[in-house]
N, CA, C, O and the ligand as a Tripos MOL2 file, in Angstrom:
@<TRIPOS>MOLECULE
protein
  237   235    60     0     0
PROTEIN
NO_CHARGES

@<TRIPOS>ATOM
      1 N          95.2070  135.7650   70.4190 N.3       1 MET1
      2 CA         95.3630  134.5250   71.2060 C.3       1 MET1
      3 C          96.5670  134.6110   72.1340 C.2       1 MET1
      4 O          96.5310  134.1160   73.2610 O.2       1 MET1
      5 N          97.6250  135.2360   71.6580 N.am      2 LEU2
      6 CA         98.8340  135.3150   72.4840 C.3       2 LEU2
      7 C          98.5770  136.1430   73.7370 C.2       2 LEU2
      8 O          99.1630  135.9010   74.7920 O.2       2 LEU2
      9 N          97.6990  137.1150   73.6020 N.am      3 LYS3
     10 CA         97.4160  137.9540   74.7640 C.3       3 LYS3
     11 C          96.7740  137.1390   75.8710 C.2       3 LYS3
     12 O          97.0860  137.3100   77.0490 O.2       3 LYS3
     13 N          95.8730  136.2510   75.4770 N.am      4 ILE4
     14 CA         95.1860  135.4290   76.4810 C.3       4 ILE4
     15 C          96.1930  134.5580   77.2310 C.2       4 ILE4
     16 O          96.1420  134.4380   78.4550 O.2       4 ILE4
     17 N          97.1070  133.9550   76.4740 N.am      5 VAL5
     18 CA         98.1290  133.1070   77.0920 C.3       5 VAL5
     19 C          98.9840  133.9250   78.0480 C.2       5 VAL5
     20 O          99.2910  133.4890   79.1570 O.2       5 VAL5
     21 N          99.3590  135.1080   77.6050 N.am      6 THR6
     22 CA        100.1990  135.9650   78.4490 C.3       6 THR6
     23 C          99.4590  136.3510   79.7280 C.2       6 THR6
     24 O         100.0230  136.3300   80.8220 O.2       6 THR6
     25 N          98.2000  136.6970   79.5660 N.am      7 LEU7
     26 CA         97.4110  137.0680   80.7490 C.3       7 LEU7
     27 C          97.2880  135.8760   81.6980 C.2       7 LEU7
     28 O          97.3740  136.0250   82.9170 O.2       7 LEU7
     29 N          97.0860  134.7050   81.1240 N.am      8 PHE8
     30 CA         96.9530  133.5070   81.9530 C.3       8 PHE8
     31 C          98.2480  133.2470   82.7230 C.2       8 PHE8
     32 O          98.2270  132.9410   83.9150 O.2       8 PHE8
     33 N          99.3690  133.3750   82.0200 N.am      9 LEU9
     34 CA        100.6650  133.1490   82.6780 C.3       9 LEU9
     35 C         100.8800  134.1840   83.7880 C.2       9 LEU9
     36 O         101.3650  133.8580   84.8720 O.2       9 LEU9
     37 N         100.5140  135.4280   83.4980 N.am     10 ALA10
     38 CA        100.6760  136.4770   84.5060 C.3      10 ALA10
     39 C          99.7890  136.1840   85.7170 C.2      10 ALA10
     40 O         100.1980  136.3710   86.8630 O.2      10 ALA10
     41 N          98.5840  135.7280   85.4450 N.am     11 PHE11
     42 CA         97.6700  135.3890   86.5330 C.3      11 PHE11
     43 C          98.2570  134.2730   87.4000 C.2      11 PHE11
     44 O          98.2130  134.3400   88.6290 O.2      11 PHE11
     45 N          98.7970  133.2660   86.7560 N.am     12 MET12
     46 CA         99.4010  132.1620   87.4940 C.3      12 MET12
     47 C         100.5980  132.6460   88.3090 C.2      12 MET12
     48 O         100.8040  132.2220   89.4460 O.2      12 MET12
     49 N         101.3870  133.5470   87.7040 N.am     13 ALA13
     50 CA        102.5660  134.0620   88.4030 C.3      13 ALA13
     51 C         102.1400  134.8180   89.6620 C.2      13 ALA13
     52 O         102.7580  134.6840   90.7180 O.2      13 ALA13
     53 N         101.0760  135.6120   89.5360 N.am     14 VAL14
     54 CA        100.5890  136.3720   90.6980 C.3      14 VAL14
     55 C         100.1140  135.4010   91.7850 C.2      14 VAL14
     56 O         100.3900  135.5860   92.9700 O.2      14 VAL14
     57 N          99.4020  134.3750   91.3550 N.am     15 LEU15
     58 CA         98.9260  133.3880   92.3280 C.3      15 LEU15
     59 C         100.1040  132.7200   93.0350 C.2      15 LEU15
     60 O         100.0830  132.5200   94.2490 O.2      15 LEU15
     61 N         101.1250  132.3820   92.2600 N.am     16 ALA16
     62 CA        102.2930  131.7280   92.8470 C.3      16 ALA16
     63 C         102.9760  132.6490   93.8480 C.2      16 ALA16
     64 O         103.4150  132.2190   94.9150 O.2      16 ALA16
     65 N         103.0560  133.9310   93.4800 N.am     17 MET17
     66 CA        103.7100  134.8890   94.3790 C.3      17 MET17
     67 C         102.9190  135.0050   95.6890 C.2      17 MET17
     68 O         103.4980  135.0360   96.7750 O.2      17 MET17
     69 N         101.5900  135.0680   95.5670 N.am     18 PHE18
     70 CA        100.7760  135.1680   96.7780 C.3      18 PHE18
     71 C         100.9490  133.9130   97.6250 C.2      18 PHE18
     72 O         101.0100  133.9740   98.8530 O.2      18 PHE18
     73 N         101.0240  132.7890   96.9480 N.am     19 GLY19
     74 CA        101.1820  131.5360   97.6840 C.3      19 GLY19
     75 C         102.5170  131.4950   98.4040 C.2      19 GLY19
     76 O         102.6110  130.9880   99.5220 O.2      19 GLY19
     77 N         103.5480  132.0290   97.7650 N.am     20 ARG20
     78 CA        104.8760  132.0090   98.3980 C.3      20 ARG20
     79 C         104.9380  132.9960   99.5480 C.2      20 ARG20
     80 O         105.6380  132.7800  100.5370 O.2      20 ARG20
     81 N         104.1920  134.0820   99.4020 N.am     21 LEU21
     82 CA        104.2250  135.0790  100.4660 C.3      21 LEU21
     83 C         103.5130  134.5620  101.7140 C.2      21 LEU21
     84 O         103.8470  134.9290  102.8400 O.2      21 LEU21
     85 N         102.5490  133.7260  101.4870 N.am     22 ARG22
     86 CA        101.7750  133.2240  102.6320 C.3      22 ARG22
     87 C         102.5170  132.1050  103.3600 C.2      22 ARG22
     88 O         102.4520  132.0010  104.5850 O.2      22 ARG22
     89 N         103.2180  131.2770  102.6000 N.am     23 LEU23
     90 CA        103.8240  130.0830  103.1910 C.3      23 LEU23
     91 C         104.8130  130.3780  104.3250 C.2      23 LEU23
     92 O         104.7390  129.7270  105.3680 O.2      23 LEU23
     93 N         105.7390  131.3400  104.1580 N.am     24 PRO24
     94 CA        106.7270  131.5670  105.2160 C.3      24 PRO24
     95 C         106.0840  131.9330  106.5490 C.2      24 PRO24
     96 O         106.6210  131.6190  107.6110 O.2      24 PRO24
     97 N         104.9410  132.5940  106.4890 N.am     25 GLY25
     98 CA        104.2920  133.0120  107.7390 C.3      25 GLY25
     99 C         103.7960  131.8320  108.5440 C.2      25 GLY25
    100 O         103.9220  131.8060  109.7680 O.2      25 GLY25
    101 N         103.2320  130.8590  107.8560 N.am     26 THR26
    102 CA        102.6680  129.7130  108.5670 C.3      26 THR26
    103 C         103.4760  128.4750  108.2020 C.2      26 THR26
    104 O         103.5460  128.0810  107.0380 O.2      26 THR26
    105 N         104.0700  127.8860  109.1900 N.am     27 LYS27
    106 CA        104.8380  126.6710  108.9400 C.3      27 LYS27
    107 C         103.9000  125.4800  108.8040 C.2      27 LYS27
    108 O         102.9530  125.3110  109.5710 O.2      27 LYS27
    109 N         104.1940  124.6710  107.8110 N.am     28 ARG28
    110 CA        103.3100  123.5240  107.5880 C.3      28 ARG28
    111 C         103.4350  122.5000  108.7070 C.2      28 ARG28
    112 O         102.4970  121.7560  108.9920 O.2      28 ARG28
    113 N         104.5810  122.4730  109.3230 N.am     29 GLY29
    114 CA        104.7840  121.4590  110.3600 C.3      29 GLY29
    115 C         103.8540  121.6450  111.5390 C.2      29 GLY29
    116 O         103.4860  120.6850  112.2150 O.2      29 GLY29
    117 N         103.4780  122.8940  111.7800 N.am     30 LYS30
    118 CA        102.6480  123.1320  112.9580 C.3      30 LYS30
    119 C         101.1900  122.7790  112.7090 C.2      30 LYS30
    120 O         100.4570  122.4030  113.6240 O.2      30 LYS30
    121 N         100.7830  122.9090  111.4390 N.am     31 ASP31
    122 CA         99.3860  122.6290  111.1270 C.3      31 ASP31
    123 C          99.0500  121.1600  111.3690 C.2      31 ASP31
    124 O          98.0160  120.8280  111.9490 O.2      31 ASP31
    125 N          99.9450  120.2950  110.9130 N.am     32 LEU32
    126 CA         99.6640  118.8720  111.0620 C.3      32 LEU32
    127 C         100.5240  118.2930  112.1860 C.2      32 LEU32
    128 O         101.7510  118.2990  112.0940 O.2      32 LEU32
    129 N          99.8940  117.8030  113.2250 N.am     33 PRO33
    130 CA        100.6630  117.1690  114.2960 C.3      33 PRO33
    131 C         101.3000  115.8790  113.8150 C.2      33 PRO33
    132 O         100.7870  115.2110  112.9170 O.2      33 PRO33
    133 N         102.4240  115.5420  114.4260 N.am     34 LYS34
    134 CA        103.0990  114.3210  114.0270 C.3      34 LYS34
    135 C         102.2530  113.1000  114.3930 C.2      34 LYS34
    136 O         101.6840  113.0280  115.4820 O.2      34 LYS34
    137 N         102.1800  112.1550  113.4760 N.am     35 PRO35
    138 CA        101.4070  110.9550  113.7610 C.3      35 PRO35
    139 C         102.0520  110.1360  114.8660 C.2      35 PRO35
    140 O         103.2190  109.7540  114.7760 O.2      35 PRO35
    141 N         101.2850  109.8780  115.8950 N.am     36 ARG36
    142 CA        101.8290  109.0960  117.0030 C.3      36 ARG36
    143 C         101.1580  107.7340  117.0640 C.2      36 ARG36
    144 O          99.9830  107.5760  116.7330 O.2      36 ARG36
    145 N         101.9280  106.7760  117.4900 N.am     37 LEU37
    146 CA        101.3650  105.4430  117.6470 C.3      37 LEU37
    147 C         100.7610  105.3080  119.0320 C.2      37 LEU37
    148 O         101.4030  105.6130  120.0360 O.2      37 LEU37
    149 N          99.5230  104.8480  119.0740 N.am     38 CYS38
    150 CA         98.8670  104.6600  120.3650 C.3      38 CYS38
    151 C          99.5580  103.5290  121.1190 C.2      38 CYS38
    152 O          99.8140  102.4570  120.5700 O.2      38 CYS38
    153 N          99.8510  103.7930  122.3840 N.am     39 LYS39
    154 CA        100.5480  102.7790  123.1740 C.3      39 LYS39
    155 C          99.6410  101.5970  123.4930 C.2      39 LYS39
    156 O         100.1090  100.4880  123.7510 O.2      39 LYS39
    157 N          98.3300  101.8550  123.4700 N.am     40 THR40
    158 CA         97.3940  100.8080  123.8530 C.3      40 THR40
    159 C          97.0400   99.9000  122.6830 C.2      40 THR40
    160 O          97.1440   98.6770  122.7740 O.2      40 THR40
    161 N          96.6130  100.5270  121.5680 N.am     41 CYS41
    162 CA         96.1470   99.7150  120.4470 C.3      41 CYS41
    163 C          97.1670   99.6700  119.3160 C.2      41 CYS41
    164 O          97.0630   98.8220  118.4310 O.2      41 CYS41
    165 N          98.1560  100.5730  119.3300 N.am     42 GLY42
    166 CA         99.1980  100.5360  118.3200 C.3      42 GLY42
    167 C          98.8010  101.1920  117.0200 C.2      42 GLY42
    168 O          99.5420  101.1230  116.0400 O.2      42 GLY42
    169 N          97.6470  101.8260  116.9930 N.am     43 ARG43
    170 CA         97.2310  102.5070  115.7660 C.3      43 ARG43
    171 C          97.7180  103.9430  115.7820 C.2      43 ARG43
    172 O          98.1160  104.4660  116.8220 O.2      43 ARG43
    173 N          97.6810  104.5790  114.6070 N.am     44 TYR44
    174 CA         98.1370  105.9600  114.4990 C.3      44 TYR44
    175 C          97.1010  106.9070  115.0960 C.2      44 TYR44
    176 O          95.9120  106.8370  114.7870 O.2      44 TYR44
    177 N          97.5830  107.7820  115.9470 N.am     45 ASN45
    178 CA         96.7250  108.8140  116.5140 C.3      45 ASN45
    179 C          97.1650  110.1560  115.9380 C.2      45 ASN45
    180 O          98.1230  110.7710  116.4060 O.2      45 ASN45
    181 N          96.4350  110.5940  114.9040 N.am     46 LEU46
    182 CA         96.8530  111.7920  114.1770 C.3      46 LEU46
    183 C          96.5470  113.0600  114.9660 C.2      46 LEU46
    184 O          97.2280  114.0690  114.7870 O.2      46 LEU46
    185 N          95.5560  113.0300  115.8210 N.am     47 ARG47
    186 CA         95.1590  114.2410  116.5220 C.3      47 ARG47
    187 C          96.1500  114.6000  117.6220 C.2      47 ARG47
    188 O          96.3410  115.7790  117.9200 O.2      47 ARG47
    189 N          96.7780  113.6010  118.2260 N.am     48 GLY48
    190 CA         97.7290  113.8870  119.2860 C.3      48 GLY48
    191 C          97.0840  113.8750  120.6530 C.2      48 GLY48
    192 O          97.7900  113.8520  121.6610 O.2      48 GLY48
    193 N          95.7640  113.8900  120.7180 N.am     49 GLY49
    194 CA         95.0730  113.8480  121.9980 C.3      49 GLY49
    195 C          94.7800  112.4130  122.3810 C.2      49 GLY49
    196 O          95.5750  111.5150  122.1050 O.2      49 GLY49
    197 N          93.6530  112.1980  123.0070 N.am     50 PRO50
    198 CA         93.2670  110.8260  123.3440 C.3      50 PRO50
    199 C          93.0090  110.0020  122.0810 C.2      50 PRO50
    200 O          92.4460  110.4950  121.1030 O.2      50 PRO50
    201 N          93.4230  108.7630  122.1240 N.am     51 CYS51
    202 CA         93.3050  107.9130  120.9440 C.3      51 CYS51
    203 C          91.8380  107.7280  120.5780 C.2      51 CYS51
    204 O          91.0400  107.2940  121.4080 O.2      51 CYS51
    205 N          91.4790  108.0570  119.3350 N.am     52 PRO52
    206 CA         90.0870  107.9030  118.9210 C.3      52 PRO52
    207 C          89.6700  106.4410  118.8370 C.2      52 PRO52
    208 O          88.4860  106.1290  118.9610 O.2      52 PRO52
    209 N          90.6190  105.5480  118.6290 N.am     53 HIS53
    210 CA         90.2850  104.1250  118.5150 C.3      53 HIS53
    211 C          89.9970  103.5420  119.8890 C.2      53 HIS53
    212 O          89.1140  102.6990  120.0470 O.2      53 HIS53
    213 N          90.7510  103.9980  120.8790 N.am     54 CYS54
    214 CA         90.5730  103.4540  122.2210 C.3      54 CYS54
    215 C          89.3520  104.0800  122.8970 C.2      54 CYS54
    216 O          88.5780  103.3920  123.5630 O.2      54 CYS54
    217 N          89.1900  105.3900  122.7170 N.am     55 THR55
    218 CA         88.0750  106.0750  123.3630 C.3      55 THR55
    219 C          86.7630  105.7500  122.6520 C.2      55 THR55
    220 O          85.6810  106.0150  123.1750 O.2      55 THR55
    221 N          86.8730  105.1750  121.4550 N.am     56 GLU56
    222 CA         85.6620  104.8640  120.7120 C.3      56 GLU56
    223 C          84.8610  103.7800  121.4310 C.2      56 GLU56
    224 O          85.3740  102.6970  121.7140 O.2      56 GLU56
    225 N          83.6200  104.0820  121.7160 N.am     57 GLY57
    226 CA         82.7810  103.1020  122.3780 C.3      57 GLY57
    227 C          82.7630  103.2720  123.8830 C.2      57 GLY57
    228 O          81.8520  102.7960  124.5610 O.2      57 GLY57
    229 N          83.7880  103.9630  124.4100 N.am     58 GLN58
    230 CA         83.8130  104.1560  125.8540 C.3      58 GLN58
    231 C          83.0590  105.4210  126.2740 C.2      58 GLN58
    232 O          82.7960  105.6500  127.4550 O.2      58 GLN58
    233 N          82.7250  106.2280  125.2740 N.am     59 GLY59
    234 CA         81.9720  107.4430  125.5610 C.3      59 GLY59
    235 C          82.9370  108.5400  125.8760 C.2      59 GLY59
    236 O          82.5230  109.6660  126.1520 O.2      59 GLY59
    237 ZN         94.5030  103.4750  120.9370 Zn       60 ZN60
@<TRIPOS>BOND
     1     1     2 1
     2     2     3 1
     3     3     4 2
     4     3     5 am
     5     5     6 1
     6     6     7 1
     7     7     8 2
     8     7     9 am
     9     9    10 1
    10    10    11 1
    11    11    12 2
    12    11    13 am
    13    13    14 1
    14    14    15 1
    15    15    16 2
    16    15    17 am
    17    17    18 1
    18    18    19 1
    19    19    20 2
    20    19    21 am
    21    21    22 1
    22    22    23 1
    23    23    24 2
    24    23    25 am
    25    25    26 1
    26    26    27 1
    27    27    28 2
    28    27    29 am
    29    29    30 1
    30    30    31 1
    31    31    32 2
    32    31    33 am
    33    33    34 1
    34    34    35 1
    35    35    36 2
    36    35    37 am
    37    37    38 1
    38    38    39 1
    39    39    40 2
    40    39    41 am
    41    41    42 1
    42    42    43 1
    43    43    44 2
    44    43    45 am
    45    45    46 1
    46    46    47 1
    47    47    48 2
    48    47    49 am
    49    49    50 1
    50    50    51 1
    51    51    52 2
    52    51    53 am
    53    53    54 1
    54    54    55 1
    55    55    56 2
    56    55    57 am
    57    57    58 1
    58    58    59 1
    59    59    60 2
    60    59    61 am
    61    61    62 1
    62    62    63 1
    63    63    64 2
    64    63    65 am
    65    65    66 1
    66    66    67 1
    67    67    68 2
    68    67    69 am
    69    69    70 1
    70    70    71 1
    71    71    72 2
    72    71    73 am
    73    73    74 1
    74    74    75 1
    75    75    76 2
    76    75    77 am
    77    77    78 1
    78    78    79 1
    79    79    80 2
    80    79    81 am
    81    81    82 1
    82    82    83 1
    83    83    84 2
    84    83    85 am
    85    85    86 1
    86    86    87 1
    87    87    88 2
    88    87    89 am
    89    89    90 1
    90    90    91 1
    91    91    92 2
    92    91    93 am
    93    93    94 1
    94    94    95 1
    95    95    96 2
    96    95    97 am
    97    97    98 1
    98    98    99 1
    99    99   100 2
   100    99   101 am
   101   101   102 1
   102   102   103 1
   103   103   104 2
   104   103   105 am
   105   105   106 1
   106   106   107 1
   107   107   108 2
   108   107   109 am
   109   109   110 1
   110   110   111 1
   111   111   112 2
   112   111   113 am
   113   113   114 1
   114   114   115 1
   115   115   116 2
   116   115   117 am
   117   117   118 1
   118   118   119 1
   119   119   120 2
   120   119   121 am
   121   121   122 1
   122   122   123 1
   123   123   124 2
   124   123   125 am
   125   125   126 1
   126   126   127 1
   127   127   128 2
   128   127   129 am
   129   129   130 1
   130   130   131 1
   131   131   132 2
   132   131   133 am
   133   133   134 1
   134   134   135 1
   135   135   136 2
   136   135   137 am
   137   137   138 1
   138   138   139 1
   139   139   140 2
   140   139   141 am
   141   141   142 1
   142   142   143 1
   143   143   144 2
   144   143   145 am
   145   145   146 1
   146   146   147 1
   147   147   148 2
   148   147   149 am
   149   149   150 1
   150   150   151 1
   151   151   152 2
   152   151   153 am
   153   153   154 1
   154   154   155 1
   155   155   156 2
   156   155   157 am
   157   157   158 1
   158   158   159 1
   159   159   160 2
   160   159   161 am
   161   161   162 1
   162   162   163 1
   163   163   164 2
   164   163   165 am
   165   165   166 1
   166   166   167 1
   167   167   168 2
   168   167   169 am
   169   169   170 1
   170   170   171 1
   171   171   172 2
   172   171   173 am
   173   173   174 1
   174   174   175 1
   175   175   176 2
   176   175   177 am
   177   177   178 1
   178   178   179 1
   179   179   180 2
   180   179   181 am
   181   181   182 1
   182   182   183 1
   183   183   184 2
   184   183   185 am
   185   185   186 1
   186   186   187 1
   187   187   188 2
   188   187   189 am
   189   189   190 1
   190   190   191 1
   191   191   192 2
   192   191   193 am
   193   193   194 1
   194   194   195 1
   195   195   196 2
   196   195   197 am
   197   197   198 1
   198   198   199 1
   199   199   200 2
   200   199   201 am
   201   201   202 1
   202   202   203 1
   203   203   204 2
   204   203   205 am
   205   205   206 1
   206   206   207 1
   207   207   208 2
   208   207   209 am
   209   209   210 1
   210   210   211 1
   211   211   212 2
   212   211   213 am
   213   213   214 1
   214   214   215 1
   215   215   216 2
   216   215   217 am
   217   217   218 1
   218   218   219 1
   219   219   220 2
   220   219   221 am
   221   221   222 1
   222   222   223 1
   223   223   224 2
   224   223   225 am
   225   225   226 1
   226   226   227 1
   227   227   228 2
   228   227   229 am
   229   229   230 1
   230   230   231 1
   231   231   232 2
   232   231   233 am
   233   233   234 1
   234   234   235 1
   235   235   236 2
@<TRIPOS>SUBSTRUCTURE
     1 MET1         2 RESIDUE 1 A MET
     2 LEU2         6 RESIDUE 1 A LEU
     3 LYS3        10 RESIDUE 1 A LYS
     4 ILE4        14 RESIDUE 1 A ILE
     5 VAL5        18 RESIDUE 1 A VAL
     6 THR6        22 RESIDUE 1 A THR
     7 LEU7        26 RESIDUE 1 A LEU
     8 PHE8        30 RESIDUE 1 A PHE
     9 LEU9        34 RESIDUE 1 A LEU
    10 ALA10       38 RESIDUE 1 A ALA
    11 PHE11       42 RESIDUE 1 A PHE
    12 MET12       46 RESIDUE 1 A MET
    13 ALA13       50 RESIDUE 1 A ALA
    14 VAL14       54 RESIDUE 1 A VAL
    15 LEU15       58 RESIDUE 1 A LEU
    16 ALA16       62 RESIDUE 1 A ALA
    17 MET17       66 RESIDUE 1 A MET
    18 PHE18       70 RESIDUE 1 A PHE
    19 GLY19       74 RESIDUE 1 A GLY
    20 ARG20       78 RESIDUE 1 A ARG
    21 LEU21       82 RESIDUE 1 A LEU
    22 ARG22       86 RESIDUE 1 A ARG
    23 LEU23       90 RESIDUE 1 A LEU
    24 PRO24       94 RESIDUE 1 A PRO
    25 GLY25       98 RESIDUE 1 A GLY
    26 THR26      102 RESIDUE 1 A THR
    27 LYS27      106 RESIDUE 1 A LYS
    28 ARG28      110 RESIDUE 1 A ARG
    29 GLY29      114 RESIDUE 1 A GLY
    30 LYS30      118 RESIDUE 1 A LYS
    31 ASP31      122 RESIDUE 1 A ASP
    32 LEU32      126 RESIDUE 1 A LEU
    33 PRO33      130 RESIDUE 1 A PRO
    34 LYS34      134 RESIDUE 1 A LYS
    35 PRO35      138 RESIDUE 1 A PRO
    36 ARG36      142 RESIDUE 1 A ARG
    37 LEU37      146 RESIDUE 1 A LEU
    38 CYS38      150 RESIDUE 1 A CYS
    39 LYS39      154 RESIDUE 1 A LYS
    40 THR40      158 RESIDUE 1 A THR
    41 CYS41      162 RESIDUE 1 A CYS
    42 GLY42      166 RESIDUE 1 A GLY
    43 ARG43      170 RESIDUE 1 A ARG
    44 TYR44      174 RESIDUE 1 A TYR
    45 ASN45      178 RESIDUE 1 A ASN
    46 LEU46      182 RESIDUE 1 A LEU
    47 ARG47      186 RESIDUE 1 A ARG
    48 GLY48      190 RESIDUE 1 A GLY
    49 GLY49      194 RESIDUE 1 A GLY
    50 PRO50      198 RESIDUE 1 A PRO
    51 CYS51      202 RESIDUE 1 A CYS
    52 PRO52      206 RESIDUE 1 A PRO
    53 HIS53      210 RESIDUE 1 A HIS
    54 CYS54      214 RESIDUE 1 A CYS
    55 THR55      218 RESIDUE 1 A THR
    56 GLU56      222 RESIDUE 1 A GLU
    57 GLY57      226 RESIDUE 1 A GLY
    58 GLN58      230 RESIDUE 1 A GLN
    59 GLY59      234 RESIDUE 1 A GLY
    60 ZN60       237 GROUP 0 **** ****
């Protein structure tokens, strides 16, 4: 039984190491744009482009 636990811990450690190795390469800040408030409707525009609330219905 102890072997299984040890293997599981080792597996988790390897996963953590891979996760840490990947993180420095890609900054999380760039993936998600900063939430901006639409000047027209005042709602959050997460995409950063044209406001989906304002453009909605206008085609
Ligand atoms: Zn808007």
